[in-house]
A tleap script that builds the chain and sets N, CA, C and O, in Angstrom:
source leaprc.protein.ff14SB
mol = sequence {
  NMET PHE SER ARG LEU MET SER ILE ILE LYS
  PRO GLY ASP ARG ARG LYS GLU ARG ARG VAL
  LYS VAL ARG LEU SER ALA GLU LEU GLY GLY
  ILE LYS GLY ARG LEU THR ASP LEU SER LEU
  GLY GLY PHE GLY PHE TYR PRO ASP GLN GLU
  GLY LEU GLU VAL GLY ASP GLU LEU MET ALA
  ILE LEU HIE PRO ASP GLU PHE THR ASN LEU
  GLU ILE PRO CYS ARG VAL VAL GLY GLY ASP
  GLN GLU GLY MET VAL LEU CYS VAL ALA PHE
  ILE LYS VAL SER PRO GLU LEU PHE GLU PRO
  LEU GLN SER ILE ILE THR GLN GLN SER VAL
  GLY HIE SER SER GLU ALA ALA CHIE
}
set mol.1.N position { 29.250 16.485 18.340 }
set mol.1.CA position { 27.866 15.959 18.592 }
set mol.1.C position { 27.405 15.063 17.423 }
set mol.1.O position { 26.880 13.972 17.645 }
set mol.2.N position { 27.609 15.544 16.151 }
set mol.2.CA position { 27.245 14.805 15.000 }
set mol.2.C position { 27.917 13.412 15.015 }
set mol.2.O position { 27.237 12.392 14.905 }
set mol.3.N position { 29.330 13.383 15.158 }
set mol.3.CA position { 29.986 12.132 15.221 }
set mol.3.C position { 29.468 11.187 16.353 }
set mol.3.O position { 29.313 9.979 16.178 }
set mol.4.N position { 29.227 11.798 17.463 }
set mol.4.CA position { 28.593 10.900 18.428 }
set mol.4.C position { 27.330 10.390 18.082 }
set mol.4.O position { 27.025 9.241 18.402 }
set mol.5.N position { 26.564 11.122 17.463 }
set mol.5.CA position { 25.248 10.675 17.052 }
set mol.5.C position { 25.359 9.454 15.857 }
set mol.5.O position { 24.636 8.458 15.871 }
set mol.6.N position { 26.183 9.665 15.040 }
set mol.6.CA position { 26.526 8.759 14.028 }
set mol.6.C position { 27.077 7.368 14.648 }
set mol.6.O position { 26.842 6.288 14.107 }
set mol.7.N position { 27.695 7.479 15.620 }
set mol.7.CA position { 28.337 6.228 16.290 }
set mol.7.C position { 27.132 5.540 16.996 }
set mol.7.O position { 27.146 4.324 17.186 }
set mol.8.N position { 26.181 6.256 17.349 }
set mol.8.CA position { 24.963 5.500 18.053 }
set mol.8.C position { 24.053 4.849 17.084 }
set mol.8.O position { 23.515 3.782 17.382 }
set mol.9.N position { 23.847 5.423 15.947 }
set mol.9.CA position { 23.053 4.885 14.925 }
set mol.9.C position { 23.617 3.593 14.276 }
set mol.9.O position { 24.783 3.599 13.883 }
set mol.10.N position { 22.948 2.635 14.164 }
set mol.10.CA position { 23.358 1.375 13.566 }
set mol.10.C position { 23.935 1.510 12.250 }
set mol.10.O position { 23.223 1.810 11.291 }
set mol.11.N position { 25.343 1.281 12.120 }
set mol.11.CA position { 26.004 1.525 10.927 }
set mol.11.C position { 25.747 0.548 9.820 }
set mol.11.O position { 26.063 0.875 8.676 }
set mol.12.N position { 25.183 -0.663 10.058 }
set mol.12.CA position { 24.938 -1.803 9.128 }
set mol.12.C position { 23.615 -1.682 8.662 }
set mol.12.O position { 23.205 -2.530 7.869 }
set mol.13.N position { 22.807 -0.671 9.065 }
set mol.13.CA position { 21.381 -0.473 8.589 }
set mol.13.C position { 21.406 -0.132 7.079 }
set mol.13.O position { 21.958 0.880 6.645 }
set mol.14.N position { 20.747 -1.080 6.279 }
set mol.14.CA position { 20.683 -0.941 4.909 }
set mol.14.C position { 19.620 0.096 4.394 }
set mol.14.O position { 19.539 0.334 3.189 }
set mol.15.N position { 18.855 0.675 5.257 }
set mol.15.CA position { 17.707 1.470 4.921 }
set mol.15.C position { 18.372 2.727 4.323 }
set mol.15.O position { 19.554 3.013 4.512 }
set mol.16.N position { 17.506 3.450 3.586 }
set mol.16.CA position { 17.920 4.823 2.942 }
set mol.16.C position { 18.283 5.788 4.093 }
set mol.16.O position { 19.337 6.424 4.082 }
set mol.17.N position { 17.438 5.868 5.015 }
set mol.17.CA position { 17.645 6.823 6.199 }
set mol.17.C position { 18.102 5.912 7.473 }
set mol.17.O position { 17.631 4.792 7.670 }
set mol.18.N position { 18.950 6.447 8.206 }
set mol.18.CA position { 19.332 5.796 9.352 }
set mol.18.C position { 18.446 5.867 10.542 }
set mol.18.O position { 17.961 6.952 10.860 }
set mol.19.N position { 18.197 4.773 11.234 }
set mol.19.CA position { 17.137 4.693 12.266 }
set mol.19.C position { 17.996 4.550 13.626 }
set mol.19.O position { 19.095 4.010 13.749 }
set mol.20.N position { 17.232 5.158 14.585 }
set mol.20.CA position { 17.582 5.097 16.078 }
set mol.20.C position { 16.713 4.459 16.773 }
set mol.20.O position { 15.537 4.511 16.416 }
set mol.21.N position { 17.063 3.759 17.851 }
set mol.21.CA position { 16.019 3.213 18.850 }
set mol.21.C position { 15.359 4.376 19.543 }
set mol.21.O position { 15.964 5.388 19.897 }
set mol.22.N position { 14.034 4.147 19.716 }
set mol.22.CA position { 13.309 5.224 20.516 }
set mol.22.C position { 12.213 4.562 21.454 }
set mol.22.O position { 11.858 3.389 21.340 }
set mol.23.N position { 11.776 5.353 22.288 }
set mol.23.CA position { 10.732 4.956 23.220 }
set mol.23.C position { 9.598 6.091 23.173 }
set mol.23.O position { 9.581 6.990 24.014 }
set mol.24.N position { 8.720 6.003 22.216 }
set mol.24.CA position { 7.777 7.097 22.114 }
set mol.24.C position { 6.496 6.460 21.814 }
set mol.24.O position { 6.478 5.511 21.031 }
set mol.25.N position { 5.321 6.930 22.412 }
set mol.25.CA position { 3.964 6.538 22.247 }
set mol.25.C position { 3.501 7.196 20.825 }
set mol.25.O position { 3.939 8.273 20.420 }
set mol.26.N position { 2.641 6.466 20.193 }
set mol.26.CA position { 2.122 6.873 18.908 }
set mol.26.C position { 0.787 6.311 18.586 }
set mol.26.O position { 0.337 5.492 19.388 }
set mol.27.N position { 0.081 6.618 17.543 }
set mol.27.CA position { -1.035 6.090 17.065 }
set mol.27.C position { -0.869 5.937 15.512 }
set mol.27.O position { -0.280 6.748 14.797 }
set mol.28.N position { -1.466 4.792 15.098 }
set mol.28.CA position { -1.221 4.546 13.568 }
set mol.28.C position { -2.790 4.174 13.124 }
set mol.28.O position { -3.307 3.117 13.484 }
set mol.29.N position { -3.373 4.995 12.441 }
set mol.29.CA position { -4.794 4.756 11.975 }
set mol.29.C position { -5.720 4.596 13.138 }
set mol.29.O position { -6.687 3.841 13.028 }
set mol.30.N position { -5.481 5.287 14.302 }
set mol.30.CA position { -6.241 5.227 15.483 }
set mol.30.C position { -5.882 4.070 16.372 }
set mol.30.O position { -6.541 3.875 17.394 }
set mol.31.N position { -4.915 3.322 16.057 }
set mol.31.CA position { -4.568 2.240 16.913 }
set mol.31.C position { -3.274 2.715 17.682 }
set mol.31.O position { -2.260 3.065 17.077 }
set mol.32.N position { -3.379 2.701 19.085 }
set mol.32.CA position { -2.279 3.027 19.865 }
set mol.32.C position { -1.043 1.974 19.864 }
set mol.32.O position { -1.160 0.792 19.540 }
set mol.33.N position { -0.017 2.507 20.219 }
set mol.33.CA position { 1.185 1.623 20.284 }
set mol.33.C position { 2.276 2.486 20.646 }
set mol.33.O position { 2.108 3.622 21.090 }
set mol.34.N position { 3.457 1.918 20.444 }
set mol.34.CA position { 4.845 2.695 20.704 }
set mol.34.C position { 5.734 2.471 19.403 }
set mol.34.O position { 5.626 1.498 18.655 }
set mol.35.N position { 6.640 3.534 19.248 }
set mol.35.CA position { 7.614 3.306 18.316 }
set mol.35.C position { 8.830 2.446 18.864 }
set mol.35.O position { 9.145 2.495 20.053 }
set mol.36.N position { 9.427 1.740 18.039 }
set mol.36.CA position { 10.632 0.988 18.525 }
set mol.36.C position { 11.867 1.661 17.949 }
set mol.36.O position { 12.932 1.677 18.567 }
set mol.37.N position { 11.708 2.208 16.770 }
set mol.37.CA position { 12.820 2.929 16.099 }
set mol.37.C position { 12.301 4.052 15.204 }
set mol.37.O position { 11.144 3.979 14.789 }
set mol.38.N position { 13.058 5.056 14.889 }
set mol.38.CA position { 12.713 6.155 14.050 }
set mol.38.C position { 13.734 6.535 13.128 }
set mol.38.O position { 14.922 6.434 13.436 }
set mol.39.N position { 13.307 7.021 11.872 }
set mol.39.CA position { 14.277 7.661 11.044 }
set mol.39.C position { 13.543 8.769 10.297 }
set mol.39.O position { 12.342 8.901 10.530 }
set mol.40.N position { 14.158 9.603 9.396 }
set mol.40.CA position { 13.497 10.507 8.588 }
set mol.40.C position { 12.563 9.761 7.507 }
set mol.40.O position { 11.740 10.368 6.821 }
set mol.41.N position { 12.750 8.604 7.449 }
set mol.41.CA position { 11.944 7.763 6.274 }
set mol.41.C position { 10.782 7.051 6.808 }
set mol.41.O position { 9.850 6.733 6.069 }
set mol.42.N position { 10.799 6.758 8.204 }
set mol.42.CA position { 9.734 5.908 8.754 }
set mol.42.C position { 10.138 5.395 10.185 }
set mol.42.O position { 11.091 5.884 10.792 }
set mol.43.N position { 9.394 4.431 10.662 }
set mol.43.CA position { 9.597 3.898 12.027 }
set mol.43.C position { 9.050 2.349 12.114 }
set mol.43.O position { 8.291 1.823 11.299 }
set mol.44.N position { 9.536 1.821 13.135 }
set mol.44.CA position { 9.075 0.515 13.619 }
set mol.44.C position { 7.917 0.860 14.689 }
set mol.44.O position { 8.067 1.687 15.589 }
set mol.45.N position { 6.759 0.125 14.472 }
set mol.45.CA position { 5.640 0.394 15.414 }
set mol.45.C position { 5.199 -1.016 16.096 }
set mol.45.O position { 5.076 -2.044 15.431 }
set mol.46.N position { 4.995 -0.953 17.375 }
set mol.46.CA position { 4.500 -2.033 18.164 }
set mol.46.C position { 3.046 -1.691 18.506 }
set mol.46.O position { 2.835 -0.885 19.412 }
set mol.47.N position { 2.075 -2.228 17.868 }
set mol.47.CA position { 0.758 -1.832 18.092 }
set mol.47.C position { 0.288 -2.606 19.338 }
set mol.47.O position { 0.757 -3.700 19.654 }
set mol.48.N position { -0.766 -1.893 20.088 }
set mol.48.CA position { -1.459 -2.388 21.275 }
set mol.48.C position { -2.467 -3.426 20.888 }
set mol.48.O position { -2.892 -4.176 21.765 }
set mol.49.N position { -2.915 -3.544 19.567 }
set mol.49.CA position { -3.893 -4.345 19.281 }
set mol.49.C position { -3.761 -4.816 17.687 }
set mol.49.O position { -2.863 -4.317 17.008 }
set mol.50.N position { -4.567 -5.670 17.177 }
set mol.50.CA position { -4.401 -5.937 15.863 }
set mol.50.C position { -5.256 -5.093 14.937 }
set mol.50.O position { -6.050 -4.275 15.402 }
set mol.51.N position { -5.104 -5.279 13.635 }
set mol.51.CA position { -5.957 -4.460 12.769 }
set mol.51.C position { -5.245 -3.782 11.628 }
set mol.51.O position { -5.858 -3.292 10.679 }
set mol.52.N position { -3.967 -3.768 11.743 }
set mol.52.CA position { -3.202 -3.075 10.595 }
set mol.52.C position { -2.635 -4.021 9.726 }
set mol.52.O position { -2.103 -5.028 10.192 }
set mol.53.N position { -2.693 -3.786 8.336 }
set mol.53.CA position { -2.181 -4.715 7.299 }
set mol.53.C position { -1.112 -4.115 6.506 }
set mol.53.O position { -1.098 -2.886 6.429 }
set mol.54.N position { -0.167 -4.832 5.871 }
set mol.54.CA position { 0.745 -4.317 4.964 }
set mol.54.C position { 0.012 -3.764 3.813 }
set mol.54.O position { -0.892 -4.408 3.281 }
set mol.55.N position { 0.373 -2.574 3.402 }
set mol.55.CA position { -0.354 -1.834 2.260 }
set mol.55.C position { -1.177 -0.655 2.917 }
set mol.55.O position { -1.388 0.346 2.234 }
set mol.56.N position { -1.600 -0.721 4.070 }
set mol.56.CA position { -2.500 0.394 4.660 }
set mol.56.C position { -1.753 1.604 4.559 }
set mol.56.O position { -0.557 1.687 4.841 }
set mol.57.N position { -2.585 2.696 4.086 }
set mol.57.CA position { -2.048 3.971 4.148 }
set mol.57.C position { -2.893 4.704 5.273 }
set mol.57.O position { -4.123 4.743 5.264 }
set mol.58.N position { -2.135 5.247 6.186 }
set mol.58.CA position { -2.877 5.686 7.416 }
set mol.58.C position { -2.054 6.954 7.923 }
set mol.58.O position { -0.895 7.178 7.575 }
set mol.59.N position { -2.774 7.733 8.762 }
set mol.59.CA position { -2.111 8.850 9.435 }
set mol.59.C position { -1.573 8.333 10.701 }
set mol.59.O position { -2.243 7.681 11.503 }
set mol.60.N position { -0.181 8.690 10.869 }
set mol.60.CA position { 0.562 8.410 12.029 }
set mol.60.C position { 0.511 9.517 12.906 }
set mol.60.O position { 0.649 10.615 12.367 }
set mol.61.N position { 0.318 9.484 14.342 }
set mol.61.CA position { 0.324 10.585 15.138 }
set mol.61.C position { 1.523 10.085 16.314 }
set mol.61.O position { 1.410 9.165 17.125 }
set mol.62.N position { 2.607 10.942 16.128 }
set mol.62.CA position { 3.678 10.701 17.093 }
set mol.62.C position { 3.606 11.593 18.115 }
set mol.62.O position { 3.342 12.768 17.859 }
set mol.63.N position { 3.836 11.153 19.471 }
set mol.63.CA position { 3.701 11.910 20.574 }
set mol.63.C position { 5.107 11.982 21.380 }
set mol.63.O position { 5.358 11.251 22.339 }
set mol.64.N position { 5.955 12.926 20.879 }
set mol.64.CA position { 7.340 12.929 21.482 }
set mol.64.C position { 7.352 13.457 22.901 }
set mol.64.O position { 8.289 13.248 23.672 }
set mol.65.N position { 6.209 14.191 23.227 }
set mol.65.CA position { 6.093 14.711 24.640 }
set mol.65.C position { 4.566 14.968 24.820 }
set mol.65.O position { 3.774 14.820 23.889 }
set mol.66.N position { 4.179 15.384 26.139 }
set mol.66.CA position { 2.767 15.502 26.432 }
set mol.66.C position { 2.082 16.769 25.695 }
set mol.66.O position { 0.857 16.897 25.694 }
set mol.67.N position { 2.912 17.660 25.091 }
set mol.67.CA position { 2.365 18.832 24.526 }
set mol.67.C position { 2.505 18.830 22.952 }
set mol.67.O position { 1.975 19.738 22.312 }
set mol.68.N position { 3.183 17.864 22.342 }
set mol.68.CA position { 3.307 17.661 20.836 }
set mol.68.C position { 2.853 16.632 20.211 }
set mol.68.O position { 3.138 15.528 20.676 }
set mol.69.N position { 2.098 16.712 19.096 }
set mol.69.CA position { 1.603 15.564 18.275 }
set mol.69.C position { 2.161 15.927 16.880 }
set mol.69.O position { 1.980 17.049 16.407 }
set mol.70.N position { 2.796 15.026 16.275 }
set mol.70.CA position { 3.198 15.240 14.859 }
set mol.70.C position { 2.353 14.197 14.031 }
set mol.70.O position { 2.491 12.979 14.141 }
set mol.71.N position { 1.519 14.785 13.242 }
set mol.71.CA position { 0.664 13.925 12.117 }
set mol.71.C position { 1.555 13.834 10.892 }
set mol.71.O position { 2.072 14.802 10.334 }
set mol.72.N position { 1.668 12.629 10.555 }
set mol.72.CA position { 2.346 12.449 9.246 }
set mol.72.C position { 1.733 11.195 8.502 }
set mol.72.O position { 1.630 10.110 9.075 }
set mol.73.N position { 1.335 11.398 7.210 }
set mol.73.CA position { 0.801 10.346 6.480 }
set mol.73.C position { 1.908 9.197 6.049 }
set mol.73.O position { 3.013 9.502 5.601 }
set mol.74.N position { 1.454 7.801 6.248 }
set mol.74.CA position { 2.395 6.790 6.156 }
set mol.74.C position { 1.754 5.570 5.622 }
set mol.74.O position { 0.531 5.483 5.508 }
set mol.75.N position { 2.621 4.573 5.275 }
set mol.75.CA position { 2.072 3.260 4.655 }
set mol.75.C position { 2.789 2.199 5.485 }
set mol.75.O position { 3.929 2.382 5.911 }
set mol.76.N position { 2.046 1.014 5.715 }
set mol.76.CA position { 2.616 -0.046 6.477 }
set mol.76.C position { 3.286 -0.902 5.290 }
set mol.76.O position { 2.622 -1.319 4.341 }
set mol.77.N position { 4.580 -1.107 5.429 }
set mol.77.CA position { 5.284 -1.678 4.343 }
set mol.77.C position { 5.859 -3.135 4.697 }
set mol.77.O position { 6.396 -3.871 3.870 }
set mol.78.N position { 5.681 -3.411 5.931 }
set mol.78.CA position { 6.091 -4.870 6.340 }
set mol.78.C position { 6.013 -5.109 7.788 }
set mol.78.O position { 5.335 -4.427 8.557 }
set mol.79.N position { 6.768 -6.148 8.133 }
set mol.79.CA position { 6.693 -6.480 9.591 }
set mol.79.C position { 8.060 -7.188 9.897 }
set mol.79.O position { 8.837 -7.516 9.000 }
set mol.80.N position { 8.287 -7.389 11.181 }
set mol.80.CA position { 9.445 -8.191 11.574 }
set mol.80.C position { 9.237 -9.686 11.524 }
set mol.80.O position { 8.071 -10.064 11.410 }
set mol.81.N position { 10.064 -10.468 11.582 }
set mol.81.CA position { 9.950 -11.959 11.510 }
set mol.81.C position { 9.101 -12.541 12.487 }
set mol.81.O position { 8.570 -13.626 12.250 }
set mol.82.N position { 8.895 -11.895 13.649 }
set mol.82.CA position { 7.847 -12.493 14.669 }
set mol.82.C position { 6.439 -12.009 14.464 }
set mol.82.O position { 5.465 -12.548 14.988 }
set mol.83.N position { 6.382 -10.918 13.639 }
set mol.83.CA position { 5.052 -10.406 13.335 }
set mol.83.C position { 4.464 -9.477 14.398 }
set mol.83.O position { 3.269 -9.197 14.497 }
set mol.84.N position { 5.587 -8.975 15.287 }
set mol.84.CA position { 5.146 -8.161 16.379 }
set mol.84.C position { 5.265 -6.734 16.064 }
set mol.84.O position { 4.472 -5.929 16.553 }
set mol.85.N position { 6.358 -6.316 15.151 }
set mol.85.CA position { 6.567 -4.874 14.990 }
set mol.85.C position { 6.317 -4.816 13.485 }
set mol.85.O position { 6.667 -5.681 12.682 }
set mol.86.N position { 5.596 -3.565 13.176 }
set mol.86.CA position { 5.249 -3.282 11.800 }
set mol.86.C position { 6.398 -2.281 11.381 }
set mol.86.O position { 6.884 -1.486 12.185 }
set mol.87.N position { 6.804 -2.381 10.027 }
set mol.87.CA position { 7.661 -1.504 9.503 }
set mol.87.C position { 6.788 -0.462 8.679 }
set mol.87.O position { 6.052 -0.823 7.762 }
set mol.88.N position { 6.928 0.839 9.074 }
set mol.88.CA position { 6.041 1.863 8.483 }
set mol.88.C position { 7.003 2.946 7.798 }
set mol.88.O position { 8.033 3.336 8.348 }
set mol.89.N position { 6.574 3.385 6.565 }
set mol.89.CA position { 7.315 4.488 5.825 }
set mol.89.C position { 6.403 5.645 5.711 }
set mol.89.O position { 5.203 5.601 5.440 }
set mol.90.N position { 7.112 6.665 5.948 }
set mol.90.CA position { 6.437 7.966 5.790 }
set mol.90.C position { 6.065 8.064 4.351 }
set mol.90.O position { 6.880 7.699 3.504 }
set mol.91.N position { 4.836 8.551 3.989 }
set mol.91.CA position { 4.638 8.901 2.513 }
set mol.91.C position { 5.090 10.216 2.199 }
set mol.91.O position { 5.632 10.419 1.113 }
set mol.92.N position { 4.912 11.225 3.114 }
set mol.92.CA position { 5.510 12.525 2.755 }
set mol.92.C position { 5.633 13.295 4.115 }
set mol.92.O position { 4.677 13.456 4.874 }
set mol.93.N position { 6.873 13.745 4.346 }
set mol.93.CA position { 7.033 14.615 5.489 }
set mol.93.C position { 7.064 15.945 5.125 }
set mol.93.O position { 7.989 16.317 4.402 }
set mol.94.N position { 6.122 16.830 5.536 }
set mol.94.CA position { 6.001 18.177 5.214 }
set mol.94.C position { 7.275 19.043 5.740 }
set mol.94.O position { 7.905 18.653 6.722 }
set mol.95.N position { 7.618 20.200 5.067 }
set mol.95.CA position { 8.806 20.872 5.630 }
set mol.95.C position { 8.647 21.247 7.038 }
set mol.95.O position { 9.599 21.210 7.817 }
set mol.96.N position { 7.539 21.585 7.361 }
set mol.96.CA position { 7.403 22.007 8.845 }
set mol.96.C position { 7.531 21.013 9.766 }
set mol.96.O position { 7.727 21.326 10.940 }
set mol.97.N position { 7.448 19.745 9.409 }
set mol.97.CA position { 7.658 18.475 10.365 }
set mol.97.C position { 9.081 18.118 10.279 }
set mol.97.O position { 9.539 17.562 11.277 }
set mol.98.N position { 9.865 18.321 9.301 }
set mol.98.CA position { 11.023 17.809 9.114 }
set mol.98.C position { 11.960 18.202 10.320 }
set mol.98.O position { 12.562 17.286 10.880 }
set mol.99.N position { 12.122 19.466 10.749 }
set mol.99.CA position { 12.820 19.820 11.817 }
set mol.99.C position { 12.585 19.204 13.183 }
set mol.99.O position { 13.497 18.829 13.920 }
set mol.100.N position { 11.211 19.123 13.482 }
set mol.100.CA position { 10.746 18.551 14.708 }
set mol.100.C position { 11.062 17.008 14.741 }
set mol.100.O position { 11.286 16.420 15.799 }
set mol.101.N position { 11.065 16.439 13.599 }
set mol.101.CA position { 11.303 14.904 13.522 }
set mol.101.C position { 12.819 14.620 13.680 }
set mol.101.O position { 13.279 13.690 14.343 }
set mol.102.N position { 13.570 15.579 12.958 }
set mol.102.CA position { 15.068 15.447 13.204 }
set mol.102.C position { 15.485 15.707 14.640 }
set mol.102.O position { 16.419 15.086 15.146 }
set mol.103.N position { 14.776 16.645 15.305 }
set mol.103.CA position { 14.980 16.784 16.760 }
set mol.103.C position { 14.720 15.640 17.616 }
set mol.103.O position { 15.492 15.343 18.527 }
set mol.104.N position { 13.648 14.977 17.355 }
set mol.104.CA position { 13.270 13.870 18.163 }
set mol.104.C position { 14.298 12.870 18.023 }
set mol.104.O position { 14.653 12.308 19.059 }
set mol.105.N position { 14.907 12.504 16.805 }
set mol.105.CA position { 15.889 11.524 16.512 }
set mol.105.C position { 17.135 11.792 17.220 }
set mol.105.O position { 17.773 10.924 17.816 }
set mol.106.N position { 17.489 13.121 17.130 }
set mol.106.CA position { 18.719 13.488 17.849 }
set mol.106.C position { 18.620 13.394 19.432 }
set mol.106.O position { 19.500 12.884 20.125 }
set mol.107.N position { 17.510 13.916 19.892 }
set mol.107.CA position { 17.297 13.749 21.378 }
set mol.107.C position { 17.235 12.271 21.805 }
set mol.107.O position { 17.906 11.883 22.761 }
set mol.108.N position { 16.529 11.539 21.188 }
set mol.108.CA position { 16.424 10.078 21.598 }
set mol.108.C position { 17.678 9.320 21.352 }
set mol.108.O position { 17.906 8.284 21.976 }
set mol.109.N position { 18.491 9.793 20.477 }
set mol.109.CA position { 19.863 9.134 20.304 }
set mol.109.C position { 20.794 9.410 21.395 }
set mol.109.O position { 21.486 8.548 21.937 }
set mol.110.N position { 20.779 10.802 21.727 }
set mol.110.CA position { 21.669 11.185 22.710 }
set mol.110.C position { 21.215 10.746 24.140 }
set mol.110.O position { 22.029 10.483 25.025 }
set mol.111.N position { 19.796 10.683 24.316 }
set mol.111.CA position { 19.328 10.188 25.635 }
set mol.111.C position { 19.627 8.806 25.958 }
set mol.111.O position { 19.923 8.387 27.077 }
set mol.112.N position { 19.510 8.022 24.714 }
set mol.112.CA position { 19.725 6.519 25.043 }
set mol.112.C position { 21.260 6.314 25.272 }
set mol.112.O position { 21.636 5.443 26.056 }
set mol.113.N position { 22.089 7.050 24.645 }
set mol.113.CA position { 23.593 6.952 24.846 }
set mol.113.C position { 23.966 7.136 26.239 }
set mol.113.O position { 24.748 6.386 26.824 }
set mol.114.N position { 23.323 8.271 26.827 }
set mol.114.CA position { 23.767 8.619 28.222 }
set mol.114.C position { 23.124 7.661 29.204 }
set mol.114.O position { 23.665 7.472 30.294 }
set mol.115.N position { 21.984 7.040 28.871 }
set mol.115.CA position { 21.355 5.990 29.770 }
set mol.115.C position { 22.311 4.747 29.795 }
set mol.115.O position { 22.578 4.119 30.820 }
set mol.116.N position { 22.759 4.489 28.633 }
set mol.116.CA position { 23.670 3.191 28.449 }
set mol.116.C position { 24.986 3.458 29.337 }
set mol.116.O position { 25.566 2.475 29.798 }
set mol.117.N position { 25.432 4.632 29.571 }
set mol.117.CA position { 26.655 4.911 30.245 }
set mol.117.C position { 26.596 4.816 31.768 }
set mol.117.O position { 27.587 4.717 32.492 }
set mol.118.N position { 25.369 4.856 32.159 }
set mol.118.CA position { 25.080 4.850 33.613 }
set mol.118.C position { 24.948 3.456 34.192 }
set mol.118.O position { 24.708 3.305 35.390 }
savepdb mol mol.pdb
quit
Protein backbone atom coordinates (compact mmCIF):
# COMPACT_ATOMS: atom_id res chain seq x y z
CA UNK A 1 0.00 0.00 0.00
CA UNK A 2 2.77 2.44 0.96
CA UNK A 3 4.72 1.90 -2.27
CA UNK A 4 1.50 2.42 -4.25
CA UNK A 5 0.88 5.67 -2.36
CA UNK A 6 4.43 6.86 -3.02
CA UNK A 7 4.02 6.19 -6.74
CA UNK A 8 0.92 8.44 -6.80
CA UNK A 9 2.57 11.37 -5.01
CA UNK A 10 4.56 13.59 -7.34
CA UNK A 11 8.21 12.49 -6.97
CA UNK A 12 9.62 15.76 -8.34
CA UNK A 13 7.94 17.88 -5.68
CA UNK A 14 10.63 19.90 -3.93
CA UNK A 15 8.53 20.70 -0.86
CA UNK A 16 9.52 19.28 2.50
CA UNK A 17 6.30 17.23 2.71
CA UNK A 18 4.91 15.35 -0.28
CA UNK A 19 1.59 16.63 -1.62
CA UNK A 20 -1.29 14.75 -3.20
CA UNK A 21 -4.09 16.07 -5.38
CA UNK A 22 -7.34 16.29 -3.43
CA UNK A 23 -10.92 17.44 -3.85
CA UNK A 24 -12.03 18.79 -0.48
CA UNK A 25 -14.11 21.76 0.56
CA UNK A 26 -12.54 24.07 3.13
CA UNK A 27 -12.61 27.52 4.64
CA UNK A 28 -9.65 29.79 5.18
CA UNK A 29 -10.26 32.74 7.47
CA UNK A 30 -13.99 32.39 6.83
CA UNK A 31 -13.59 32.38 3.03
CA UNK A 32 -14.95 29.22 1.46
CA UNK A 33 -13.17 27.35 -1.30
CA UNK A 34 -11.59 24.01 -2.05
CA UNK A 35 -8.26 22.34 -1.61
CA UNK A 36 -6.35 21.49 -4.75
CA UNK A 37 -3.61 19.51 -3.00
CA UNK A 38 -2.69 18.54 0.54
CA UNK A 39 0.35 17.48 2.56
CA UNK A 40 1.27 17.28 6.21
CA UNK A 41 2.86 20.72 5.77
CA UNK A 42 0.06 22.62 4.02
CA UNK A 43 -2.24 22.80 1.01
CA UNK A 44 -3.21 24.58 -2.17
CA UNK A 45 -6.43 26.59 -1.78
CA UNK A 46 -8.75 27.82 -4.52
CA UNK A 47 -10.91 30.51 -2.81
CA UNK A 48 -14.46 31.31 -3.87
CA UNK A 49 -13.78 35.03 -3.39
CA UNK A 50 -10.94 37.50 -2.94
CA UNK A 51 -9.68 38.85 0.36
CA UNK A 52 -6.72 36.66 1.32
CA UNK A 53 -3.18 38.03 1.17
CA UNK A 54 0.29 36.49 1.41
CA UNK A 55 1.36 36.68 5.05
CA UNK A 56 -2.16 36.31 6.50
CA UNK A 57 -2.26 33.97 9.50
CA UNK A 58 -5.67 32.35 9.66
CA UNK A 59 -7.58 29.32 10.84
CA UNK A 60 -8.19 26.72 8.14
CA UNK A 61 -11.20 24.44 8.48
CA UNK A 62 -10.94 21.34 6.31
CA UNK A 63 -14.12 19.37 5.57
CA UNK A 64 -13.03 15.85 4.57
CA UNK A 65 -16.61 14.62 4.97
CA UNK A 66 -19.99 15.91 6.13
CA UNK A 67 -19.30 14.93 9.77
CA UNK A 68 -15.70 16.11 10.21
CA UNK A 69 -14.09 19.53 10.53
CA UNK A 70 -10.34 19.81 11.09
CA UNK A 71 -9.28 23.25 12.37
CA UNK A 72 -5.62 24.03 11.81
CA UNK A 73 -3.80 27.39 12.16
CA UNK A 74 -1.98 28.34 8.97
CA UNK A 75 -0.27 31.09 6.97
CA UNK A 76 -0.72 32.10 3.33
CA UNK A 77 2.82 31.83 1.92
CA UNK A 78 2.32 32.40 -1.81
CA UNK A 79 0.27 31.68 -4.87
CA UNK A 80 0.44 30.03 -8.26
CA UNK A 81 1.58 31.94 -11.35
CA UNK A 82 -1.98 32.71 -12.42
CA UNK A 83 -2.93 34.00 -8.97
CA UNK A 84 -5.83 31.54 -8.71
CA UNK A 85 -4.55 29.08 -6.10
CA UNK A 86 -3.00 30.13 -2.80
CA UNK A 87 -0.15 28.21 -1.21
CA UNK A 88 -0.92 27.73 2.48
CA UNK A 89 1.42 26.35 5.16
CA UNK A 90 0.26 24.87 8.43
CA UNK A 91 1.69 26.79 11.37
CA UNK A 92 1.24 23.91 13.80
CA UNK A 93 -0.52 20.59 13.40
CA UNK A 94 -1.52 19.35 16.85
CA UNK A 95 -0.81 15.69 17.66
CA UNK A 96 -4.54 14.85 17.66
CA UNK A 97 -4.91 16.20 14.09
CA UNK A 98 -1.84 14.50 12.63
CA UNK A 99 -3.48 11.08 12.24
CA UNK A 100 -6.75 12.37 10.67
CA UNK A 101 -4.73 14.54 8.28
CA UNK A 102 -2.53 11.64 7.27
CA UNK A 103 -5.64 9.51 6.77
CA UNK A 104 -7.17 12.11 4.41
CA UNK A 105 -3.96 12.19 2.36
CA UNK A 106 -3.90 8.38 2.09
CA UNK A 107 -7.61 8.07 1.24
CA UNK A 108 -7.52 10.83 -1.38
CA UNK A 109 -4.40 9.35 -2.99
CA UNK A 110 -5.83 5.87 -3.25
CA UNK A 111 -9.24 7.21 -4.38
CA UNK A 112 -7.72 9.26 -7.19
CA UNK A 113 -5.60 6.35 -8.28
CA UNK A 114 -8.59 4.03 -8.64
CA UNK A 115 -10.57 6.74 -10.46
CA UNK A 116 -7.80 7.09 -13.01
CA UNK A 117 -7.83 3.34 -13.62
CA UNK A 118 -11.50 3.38 -14.71
